[in-house]
C-alpha positions as CSV (number, residue, x, y, z in Angstrom):
1,M,-1.5,23.1,22.1
2,K,-3.7,25.8,23.6
3,Y,-4.1,27.4,20.1
4,W,-5.6,24.4,18.6
5,K,-7.5,23.6,21.5
6,S,-9.5,27.1,21.7
7,I,-10.0,27.0,17.9
8,S,-11.4,23.4,18.0
9,N,-13.8,24.3,21.0
10,T,-14.8,27.7,19.2
11,T,-18.4,27.3,17.8
12,N,-17.7,29.5,14.7
13,E,-14.5,27.6,13.6
14,T,-15.6,23.9,13.9
15,K,-16.9,23.8,10.4
16,W,-13.3,24.8,9.0
17,L,-11.6,22.1,11.1
18,K,-11.5,18.3,10.9
19,N,-9.3,15.7,12.4
20,G,-9.0,12.1,11.9
21,L,-6.7,11.5,9.2
22,M,-3.0,10.2,10.0
23,K,-0.3,10.6,7.4
24,G,3.2,8.7,7.2
25,F,5.9,8.3,4.8
26,V,7.7,5.4,3.5
27,D,10.1,6.7,0.8
28,G,11.5,9.8,-0.5
29,S,11.2,11.3,-4.0
30,L,12.3,10.5,-7.6
31,G,14.6,13.4,-8.1
32,S,16.6,12.6,-5.1
33,H,17.0,9.0,-5.8
34,T,15.4,8.4,-2.5
35,A,12.0,6.7,-4.0
36,A,12.1,3.1,-3.3
37,F,12.1,0.7,-6.5
38,N,12.2,-2.8,-7.2
39,E,15.1,-2.4,-9.8
40,P,17.9,-0.1,-9.7
41,Y,17.7,3.6,-11.1
42,S,18.7,3.5,-14.8
43,D,21.6,6.2,-14.2
44,K,22.7,4.5,-10.9
45,K,22.8,0.9,-11.2
46,E,24.0,0.2,-7.7
47,D,20.9,2.5,-6.2
48,K,17.3,1.2,-5.8
49,G,16.3,4.3,-3.6
50,L,15.4,3.7,0.3
51,F,12.7,3.5,2.7
52,I,12.5,5.8,5.6
53,V,10.8,3.5,8.0
54,D,11.3,-0.3,8.4
55,V,8.2,-2.5,7.3
56,D,7.6,-3.9,10.7
57,S,7.2,-0.1,12.3
58,L,5.2,0.8,9.2
59,Y,2.8,-2.0,10.0
60,Q,2.3,-1.3,13.6
61,W,1.6,2.2,12.9
62,I,-0.9,1.6,10.4
63,S,-2.4,-1.1,12.3
64,N,-2.7,0.8,15.5
65,A,-4.1,3.8,13.9
66,D,-6.7,1.8,12.0
67,F,-7.7,-0.1,15.2
68,K,-8.5,3.5,16.8
69,D,-10.7,4.1,13.6
70,L,-8.2,6.7,12.3
71,Q,-8.3,7.1,8.5
72,V,-4.7,6.5,7.2
73,T,-2.7,7.9,4.3
74,V,0.8,6.9,3.3
75,H,3.2,8.9,1.1
76,A,4.8,6.3,-1.4
77,I,6.7,7.3,-4.7
78,G,8.5,4.2,-6.0
79,D,6.9,0.9,-7.1
80,R,8.5,-0.9,-4.1
81,A,7.1,1.6,-1.8
82,N,3.7,1.5,-3.3
83,N,3.8,-2.4,-3.2
84,T,4.9,-2.6,0.5
85,I,1.9,-0.1,1.4
86,L,-0.6,-2.2,-0.5
87,N,0.9,-5.4,1.2
88,T,0.4,-3.7,4.6
89,F,-3.2,-2.3,3.8
90,E,-4.1,-5.7,2.9
91,R,-2.8,-7.2,6.1
92,V,-4.4,-4.7,8.4
93,I,-7.9,-5.1,6.5
94,E,-7.5,-9.0,7.1
95,E,-6.7,-8.5,10.9
96,N,-8.9,-5.7,11.9
97,G,-11.9,-6.6,9.7
98,N,-13.7,-5.1,6.9
99,R,-15.2,-1.6,7.3
100,D,-15.5,1.7,5.4
101,R,-11.8,2.9,6.3
102,R,-10.7,4.5,2.9
103,F,-7.1,3.9,3.0
104,R,-5.0,6.4,0.9
105,I,-1.8,6.4,-0.8
106,E,-0.3,9.9,-1.3
107,H,1.2,10.3,-4.9
108,A,1.0,6.5,-6.0
109,Q,3.5,7.9,-8.4
110,H,5.5,4.8,-10.0
111,L,3.4,1.6,-9.9
112,A,4.1,-2.1,-10.9
113,N,1.5,-3.4,-13.4
114,N,0.3,-6.2,-10.9
115,D,-0.5,-3.6,-8.2
116,I,-2.7,-1.3,-10.3
117,Y,-5.9,-3.5,-9.8
118,R,-5.3,-3.9,-6.1
119,F,-6.1,-0.2,-5.5
120,S,-9.8,-1.1,-6.3
121,K,-9.7,-4.7,-4.9
122,L,-8.7,-3.1,-1.5
123,N,-10.7,0.1,-1.8
124,V,-7.4,2.1,-1.5
125,I,-7.6,5.6,-2.8
126,A,-4.9,6.9,-5.3
127,S,-4.4,10.5,-4.2
128,M,-2.0,12.0,-6.9
129,Q,-0.9,15.3,-8.0
130,P,-1.1,15.7,-11.9
131,Y,1.2,18.8,-12.3
132,H,4.0,16.6,-11.2
133,A,3.6,14.5,-14.3
134,I,4.4,17.5,-16.7
135,D,7.3,18.7,-14.3
136,D,8.9,15.2,-13.9
137,G,8.3,14.2,-17.5
138,R,11.3,16.5,-18.4
139,W,13.7,14.2,-16.8
140,A,12.1,11.2,-15.3
141,E,13.1,8.7,-18.2
142,E,16.7,9.4,-17.6
143,L,16.3,7.9,-13.9
144,I,13.9,5.2,-14.6
145,G,14.0,4.2,-18.3
146,K,11.4,3.8,-21.1
147,E,9.5,1.0,-19.6
148,R,9.0,2.0,-15.9
149,I,7.6,5.6,-17.2
150,K,4.7,3.8,-19.0
151,I,3.0,3.5,-15.6
152,T,4.2,6.7,-14.0
153,Y,1.4,8.9,-12.9
154,A,-0.9,6.2,-14.3
155,F,-4.2,8.1,-14.2
156,K,-5.9,6.1,-17.1
157,S,-4.6,2.7,-16.1
158,L,-6.1,3.5,-12.5
159,L,-9.4,4.7,-13.8
160,D,-9.7,1.7,-16.0
161,A,-9.0,-0.6,-13.0
162,N,-12.1,1.1,-11.1
163,T,-9.8,3.1,-8.8
164,T,-11.0,6.1,-6.9
165,L,-8.7,8.7,-8.3
166,V,-8.3,11.9,-6.3
167,F,-6.4,14.9,-7.4
168,S,-4.6,17.5,-5.3
169,S,-1.8,20.0,-5.7
170,D,1.0,19.1,-3.3
171,W,1.5,22.8,-2.8
172,P,3.8,24.5,-2.1
173,V,6.1,22.1,-4.0
174,A,3.9,22.6,-7.0
175,P,1.3,25.3,-8.1
176,A,-2.0,25.3,-6.0
177,S,-4.3,25.9,-9.0
178,P,-6.7,23.1,-9.5
179,I,-7.2,24.5,-13.3
180,Y,-3.5,24.1,-14.0
181,G,-3.8,20.3,-12.5
182,V,-6.7,19.8,-14.9
183,Y,-4.7,21.0,-17.8
184,A,-1.7,18.7,-16.7
185,A,-3.9,15.5,-16.2
186,V,-5.6,16.1,-19.7
187,T,-2.6,17.3,-21.9
188,R,0.3,15.9,-20.1
189,Q,2.3,18.5,-21.9
190,T,5.5,18.8,-20.0
191,T,6.6,22.3,-19.0
192,D,9.7,22.5,-21.4
193,G,7.3,22.2,-24.5
194,K,9.0,19.1,-25.6
195,N,5.9,16.9,-25.5
196,P,3.0,18.6,-27.4
197,D,1.2,15.3,-27.7
198,G,1.5,14.7,-24.0
199,W,4.3,12.7,-22.0
200,V,3.1,9.2,-22.0
201,P,0.1,10.1,-23.8
202,E,-1.8,6.8,-23.2
203,Q,-2.2,7.9,-19.5
204,K,-4.2,11.1,-20.4
205,I,-7.7,11.4,-19.1
206,N,-10.5,13.7,-20.1
207,V,-11.8,16.9,-18.5
208,A,-14.8,15.1,-16.8
209,E,-12.6,12.7,-15.3
210,A,-10.2,15.2,-14.1
211,L,-12.7,17.4,-12.5
212,M,-14.4,14.3,-10.8
213,A,-11.0,13.7,-9.1
214,Y,-10.8,17.3,-8.0
215,T,-14.2,17.5,-6.7
216,K,-16.7,14.3,-6.1
217,N,-13.8,12.0,-5.2
218,T,-12.0,14.4,-3.1
219,A,-15.3,14.9,-0.9
220,Y,-15.6,11.0,-0.8
221,S,-11.7,10.4,0.2
222,S,-12.3,12.7,3.5
223,F,-16.0,11.0,4.0
224,D,-17.5,14.4,3.2
225,E,-19.5,13.1,0.1
226,N,-22.8,13.9,1.8
227,I,-22.2,17.4,2.3
228,K,-19.8,18.6,-0.7
229,G,-18.2,17.4,-3.9
230,T,-21.3,18.0,-6.1
231,L,-23.7,20.7,-6.7
232,E,-27.1,19.3,-5.3
233,S,-29.8,20.2,-2.9
234,G,-28.8,19.9,0.8
235,K,-24.9,20.1,0.2
236,L,-22.7,23.1,0.7
237,A,-22.7,25.5,-2.4
238,D,-19.0,25.6,-2.7
239,F,-18.0,26.6,-6.5
240,V,-16.4,28.9,-8.8
241,I,-17.1,30.7,-11.9
242,L,-14.6,30.4,-14.5
243,S,-13.7,32.6,-17.6
244,E,-14.1,29.7,-19.9
245,D,-16.1,26.4,-20.3
246,L,-13.3,23.8,-19.8
247,F,-15.5,21.3,-21.9
248,S,-15.6,23.4,-25.0
249,I,-12.0,24.9,-25.2
250,E,-9.0,23.4,-26.8
251,P,-7.3,21.2,-23.9
252,N,-4.1,23.2,-24.2
253,K,-5.9,26.6,-23.5
254,I,-7.2,25.2,-20.0
255,K,-4.1,26.6,-18.1
256,D,-5.1,30.0,-19.2
257,V,-8.6,29.8,-17.7
258,H,-9.1,31.9,-14.5
259,V,-11.4,32.0,-11.8
260,L,-14.0,35.0,-12.0
261,Q,-15.9,34.4,-8.7
262,T,-15.7,32.0,-5.7
263,Y,-18.6,31.0,-3.5
264,I,-18.3,29.1,-0.2
265,G,-21.6,27.9,1.4
266,G,-23.2,30.2,-1.2
267,N,-21.6,33.3,-0.2
268,K,-19.4,35.2,-2.6
269,V,-15.8,35.2,-1.2
270,F,-13.9,36.5,-4.3
271,G,-14.9,38.4,-7.4
272,E,-16.7,41.6,-8.2
273,L,-18.7,43.3,-5.5
274,C,-17.3,40.7,-3.1
275,C,-17.3,42.0,0.6
276,Y,-15.0,40.3,3.0
């Protein structure tokens, strides 16, 4: 506790630290059969996954945090988990009143069709990790079947419903590289090479949409859109110089692009002639 207090009270460090976001979990993961679904797993007919917290406790936690003006994000993988979070967010909004709260769902991995439009309606941010799509795509169909995978990692469907889509890595569970994430979102080519046209290809998005999810939308998701997320006068000059133009190369070559230089606040921190 003293360590965090000393850092937060140090003038030179406050620009690197921020609080206010509360994260919770409602279910587990797909691979472990602990993601909560409305229907049973295809390979375990008696199993629908599980909640790691009861709905009443989840509501109380979110409501209390929201009442204190804390931004809330909740991990949800299965369609039942995502539906429950959306229902809870909607109840809290009705009870605590409208304001710019920017609720988020972390992963938003498997969705029911009827819930996709609700992200935009409730101004809930879908915070997703595209690399998981090309990893899970190797085996997910065996667990949840042909129909449910159609709206798994539903990047395109969410964007078509005017959802604020945000991308991140989920490191260390997945590679930290945003470039690899862009590749995953644009191609959806699974890591085993068995889906050259993309796994659930109708959910592929373009490079501009993927970059938006990693930059402008990410800044918005943390209430930082006035200082970063785009390159314009008055904002922090945080940017990278890449070895290739992501807009002009073949999508399947994006994964091979590497960073030549990195700038933070206009200062070079990585690359040729960089001094630390």
